[in-house]
N, C-alpha and C positions, 0 to 999 in steps of 0.2 A: 440428356446429361444434366444432372443437378449442379447447382453452384459449387457445392463442396467437392464434387467430382472434378470439376474444371480447375478449382484451386489446387486440388491434390495433383492433377496432371501437370500444372505449371510449377508448383512449389515443392512437390514431393509430399510424402506422408508426414504427418505431425510427429515431431520427436517428443517422446515422453520419457522423462527421467524417472528415477526410482522415487516413488512417493514416500518411502520410509526414510529417505535421506533428509536431515534437517536443513532448513534454510540457513545459508551462511551470510551474515551481515558483514560488510567490508569495513564499516566505520571509516569511510573516506571523509574528505573535507566537506563535501556537500551534505552528507548525513549528519556530521557534527554540527554544521550550521543550522540545519533543520531542527535538530534536537534543541539547540540553544534558543531558536525562535519560538518553538512550541512550548518551551519551558516557562515562558512568561504568561501562559494561560492555564486556567483550571476548567475542567469540564464539569458542568452542573447539569442536573436532571430535574425537570419540574414535575409536578404531581401527575401530569398526563404521560410522563415517560419520554418527553422530548429532551434531547441533549443539545447543549450549546456551550460555547467557550466564553469565559470571562477573563479579562486581563487581570493578573494578580495586582494587588494594591502596591506591593513593593517594587514592581517592575517599572 
């Protein structure tokens, strides 16, 4: 018995939603706080294609 078979036995089959349904964002307090925190950064890309965040000067 494979690991996935054992997991399926204990937890049941994986539930799969409709892949065409859009993701619903709840915009709860945690998400709002995260957006505010991340709003203080700008994503920069160097000449090699690496991405990194830089704190905005006005923050």
